[in-house]
N, C-alpha and C positions, 0 to 999 in steps of 0.2 A: 513233314512228319514221315519221311521215308524210313523204312525199317521198323516202324512201330508195330506192324502186323506180326513181326517175328517175336515180339515180346508176349509171353504167355501170362495168363492170369495166375496169381499166386495167392492162395488163401491160407490163413492161419487156422489150425484145428485146435480148439480148446479141449484137450483130451480128458478122458475120465481120470487118468492118472494125475494130471495137473490139478483137476478139481479136488481130487482126494487129498493131495498134498496141502492145498490151501485150506481145506476143511480141517485137517489135522492141526495146522498152524493156528486156525481160528479157535479150536478147542483148547490148545495150549494157552492161547491168549486169555481165554475166559478163566482157565484154572489159575493162571498167574495173577489175574486181576482179583479173583476171589481170595487167593492166598495173601496177596499184598494188602487187601482190605482187612483181613483178619489180623495180620501182623500190625497194621496201622492202628486198629482198634485196641490192641493189647499192648501197644508199645509204651503207653503212659507218657508219651512225649508231648509236653504242653509248652505254652508260651513263656515258661519261666526262664529258659535260656535266652540270653540276648536282651535283657531289660535295659541295659545301657544303650544299646543301639536303638531300641524303641523310644527311649527318652530323648535321644539325640534327634530322632525323626520328628517327634512331637515338638521339641523346642525349635527345630528348623522351620516347621510349619507355622508355629506361633510367630517366629521372627518375620517370616514372609508376610503374614497377615498384618502384623504391626507396621511393617514397611509400606504396605499397600494402603492400609486403612488409617494409619496414624492412631490406632487404638491402643488399648492396654490389655490385650487378651492374656489370660493365664493358661499355663499348661493344664491340659485336661478339658479345656472348653471345646476343643475342635478335634475332629478326626477320630475320636475314641467312642467307646460304648457300643460298638457293633461287632460283636464277636461271631455272630451268625451261627451256623451249624457246628456240629462236632468236628474236630480237626480231620478225622478220617473221611467224613462226608465232604468236607470242603476240598480235600485232596482229590476225591473222585470227580467233583465238579470242575476243579482246576484242570485235571487231565482230559476231561471231556471237552473243555473249551480249547485246550492246546491242540488236540487232535482235529477238532472242527476247523480251526484256522489253518493248521498245517496241510490237511488234505484238500481243503478248499483251494489253497494255493496251488497244489499240483493240478487240479482241474482247470483253474482259470489260466495257469501258465501254459497248459496244453493248448488252449484256444489262442492265447497270446502268441505262442510260437508259430502256429499256423498263420495267424494274421500278419505277423512280421514278414514271413516268407512271401506272402502275396503282395503286401504293400511295397516290399523292396524288389519285387519282380525277380526273386531268387530262383535260380534253376537247379543249383546243386542239391537242394533238399527235396526235390520232387518225388523221390522214391521212398521217403521216410515220413511224410506228413500224416499218414494215417495213424501212426502211433500216438502223437500228441492229440490228434482228433479223438481217438478212442479214450484217452485220459479225460478229455473234457466232458465225457458222458457222466462223470461223477457230479457235475454241477447241480442238477436238480436234487440229487440226494443230499449234497452238501447244503443246499439252500434250506431244505426241509429240516435237516438235523440242526443247522445253525439257529433257525428261527425258533423251533420247538425247544431246543435245549437252553436258549437264552431265557425263556420264561421259567425254566427249572432252576438255573444256576444264578440268575442275575443278582440276587441280594448277597450271595456269598462271593461271587467273582467281581462284581462291580460295586464298590463302596458308595458311589454317587447315587445309587438307586434308593437309598434309605430316605424316606420323606422328611424325617425330623432334622435332617442336616440343612434344611432350608427354612426352618421356623423354630422359634423358641430357644431354649437354653443351648441346644447343640448346633445352632445355626453356624454354618461354615461359609465365611465370606468368599473364599476362593471358589467353592462350588456354586454359590449363588451367582457369582460373576459368569460362570460357564453354563448356567442352567439352560439358557435358550438353545444351546447346541443339542441338548437332549430332549427338552420338554416343550419347546415351541410347537404349536401356538397355545398349548394348555398351560395351566398354572404349574410353576416349578414345584417339584416334589410329588406331582400326581403321576399320570401315566406318560412315559417318555415316547410320545407319539412320533416326534421328529426322528428320533434315533431308530425306532423300529421300522418306520416308513422308509428310511434310507436303506436299511438292510433288505427289505422286500424289493425295493426298486432296483437296487444293485444286482441282486440275483436274477430278477426278471429281465433286466437289460442284457446281462451276460448270457443268459439262456436263449434269449431271442436272437442275438447275433450268432450264437453257436448253431442254432437250428438253420439260420439263413446260410451261413458259410458251409455247414455240413451238406445242405441240400444241393448246393452248386458243386461241391467236391464229388459227391456221389453221382451227380448227373453226368459227369465226365465219363463215367464207366459205360453209360448207356449210348450216347450219341457222339461224344467226342467234340462237340461244337465248342469253339473257343470262346463263345459268349459266356459260358459258365465260368471260365477263368476270370474274365473281366468283371462279372457280377461279384464273384468272391473277392476280387481285389477291392471293389468299391465298398463292399460290406466291411472288409478288413480295415480299410483306411478310417472309416467312421468309428469302428469299434476301438481302434487304438487311441483315438482322442477321448472317447468315453472312459476307456480303461485307465488312462493317465489320471483322470480326476477321481474316478470311483475307487481305484486301488489305494490312493493316498488317504481318502476320507475313511475307507474301510480300516486302514491301519490305525487311524486315530480312534475310531469307534470301537473296534474289536480288541485292540491290544493296548494302545497307549492310555485309554481311559480306565484300564485296570488300576493304574497308578494315577488317580485323577488330579493330584496336586502337582504332579511332575509333567513336564512337557519338553519336547525337542522339535525344533523346526526341521530336522533332517529325518524324522522318524518314518515318514511315508516312503522316502527313498530307501531307508534301511530295511524296512519290511519287504519292499519290492525286491531288493537285491537278494534277500534270503529266499523268498519265493522263487525267484528266477533261476538262480544257480541250482537250487534243489530240484526244480522242474527239469532243468537240463540234464542233471545227473540221472533222474528217473527215466527220461526219454532215452538217454544213451544206454543205460543198463538194459532196458527192454530190447533195444535194437541189437545189442551184443548177444543177449540170450537167444533172441530169435535167429540170428545168424549162426550161432553154434548149433541150433537145431535144424539148420539147412534152409531157413527162410531168408528172404530179402537178398536175393542174388544181385539185385541192382545196386546194393550198397557195398562199397569197397573201402579199402584202407584210406583213400582220399577223403571220403565222406566222414569216416571216423576221425580223421585228423582234424577236419573242420569243426565237428561238434566237440572234440576234445579240446580244441583251442578255445571254444566258447566256455567250457567248464574252467579251464585254466585262467582265462582272462577275467571272467566274472567272479571267480573266487578272490582274485586280487581286487576287483571292484567292490565286492562286499567288504573286504578288509579296509579299503579306503574309506568307505562310508562309516564303518564301525569306528575306525580310528579318528575320523574327523569329528564324529559326534562325541566320542570320549574326550578328545583333546579340547574341544570348545567348552565343554562343561567343566573339565578339570582346570582349564586356564581361567575361566570366569570365576570359579570358586564361589558360586551363589548357593547358599544352603539348600533351597528348595529344589535345585537341580542336582547337586552333587550327592544328595542323599540316595538317589537312585543307584549310583555305582557303589557307594559306601555299603549299602545293604548287600549287594552282590559280591563285594570283595571282602567284607569283614565278617560275614556270617558263615559258619563252618559248613552248613548244608549247601551253600551255593558257590563258595570260593573255588572249589575244585572244578565245578561246572564252568565257571568263568574262564579258567585257563584251558580246560579241555575243548571248549568252544573255539578258541583261537587255534589250537593245535589241529583239530579236525577240519576246520573250515578254511584255514589259510596255510599253515606250515606244511602239512602233508600233501594237499593238492598241488601246492606250489613246487615242492621238491620232487614229487612223483611224476608230474606232468611237464617238467621243465624241458625235457629233450623232445626232439621231433619224433623219434621212434616210439616214445612212450604213448603219444597221442594216437598212434596208428595201430597199436597192438591191443587186441581184445582182452588179453590176459591182464594187462595193466589197467585198462578201463574197468574191468570187473573188480579190481581192488579199490580204485579211487572212487568210483560212483557210490558204493555202499558207505564209504567213509564220509562222503559229502552228505548223503541222505541222513545218516545217523547224526552227523555234526549239526545239521540245521534243525533236527528235532531238539537237540540240546539248546540250540539258539532260541527256539520258540519257548521251550521250557523256561529258559532264563528270562525271557521277556515277560512271562505271565505268572509263573508260580510264586516268586518272591512277593509280588504285589497282592496275591490272593492269600497265601499261607503265612506270610511274615516269617516268624521264626519256627513255625511248625512244619516247614517243608521237608521233603526228602525225595530220594530217587531210588526206586527199587522195583520189586515185582509188579506193583500196580501200574507203574509208568510203562514198563515193557509190555505187560499184558494188554493194556488198552491200545497201545500203538499197534500191536499185532492184530487186534480185532479190527481196527480201522483199516490197516494195511490189507488184510484179507478181503474185506468188503470192497475196498477200492480196486483191488486187482481183479476180483470177480466181475465187477462192472466193466472195467477196462478191457479185460481179455474176452469177455462175452461179446462186447461190441466190436472188438478187433476182428473177431471171427465171422462177423456178419457181412463183411465186404472184402474185396481184394485188398492185399497189403499195400498196393500202390495202384494208381490210376494209369493204365497203359495208354490212355488217350490224353494224358496231361501234355499241354503244348511244350513244356520244357523238359520232358523226360529224356529226350535224346541228349540234351545238354548235360543232364545229370549223369547219364550213362558214360559220357566222355569227359567227366569232370576229373581233372588231374592237377595236383599241387605238389 
């Protein structure tokens, strides 16, 4: 660790000006949300549009029930009768859930990024790990928001929560077959204890490992003992195993079950890929903005090149997962699977989002980051990262809204406003905690390797 004493502490200052800017953005978000709600209430847009698609979906469901049960179900016996709240209120609930899942992803990916660096014994990232660590401070807020809001939105966002779908005239054989996943050990149609318990346990585990890893990372600032690095590495290795399981189950619980009659064996990977590349884009954007303010002198063009390659590569990985899921379902042509994409391709409210999703999350990152120089220049990364961040919000919008809103969905002031509110809250938590500790650990055992990193 020669020369480490020459490295000075570097602290971020969360200035009054920055707080004022975020506050203004938060107020704008509130105003847009209110405006969007008023417009949605007065739009008069009801489920009349797209009855042909709704009929197709119902017939596809009946066909699948007949195939599985050998029965003679008639259209109208399953999946209907639960219109829930008014469309404008369902739209608020849908957006609340989208933002919960989206920003939970940013928090857990912050911790995942740190854990990956420790488990891989990576040295190049030693000077930037405090940024994703700061992002992970959103985890407790995300957990509280997710659990509380679930009790608020569950009947409107999650069709399977209606108790009469498991008994009587509206009994749905498909949901009855899946009921143990939600209601065990209680009676189906009662309280989804297993589902809620999983949510609580996941957040508890994530937060526990976050606190353990954070404790060892900050201890490096005090005594510089290498034992802290080894402890953080052990915690990270265990966390990665737990994350591999919990993130996939969370994807099934929080997003795939919005469309409870549909399923994809690749969905856990798909949601992880969206979370991961989006988290990388946020980490990179914060690093670039900090460097432009004179911070993070230990980060140079070589580090930016590496994290730019991550964004480039995992944008392609996301596209690979997206295309594989789409191709398998298209090729199999099974009604209860294809209806998921038909709804998103044939409904006017979602068709444009479907193609914008591909443009923002694959074509633009691929083309803009293709060259070596593009990954090394902050000006290009400042263009690409917001594109990816916006693109994956559209991705989560497309995963959730059609299943909740059916033909009543839309994208406008409400969606933008609620995103701004969550983004401001997330940034307040992230930047406040970033300012509480040095931007990098000068006693990190691999900091010298990072300082001499060259590609």
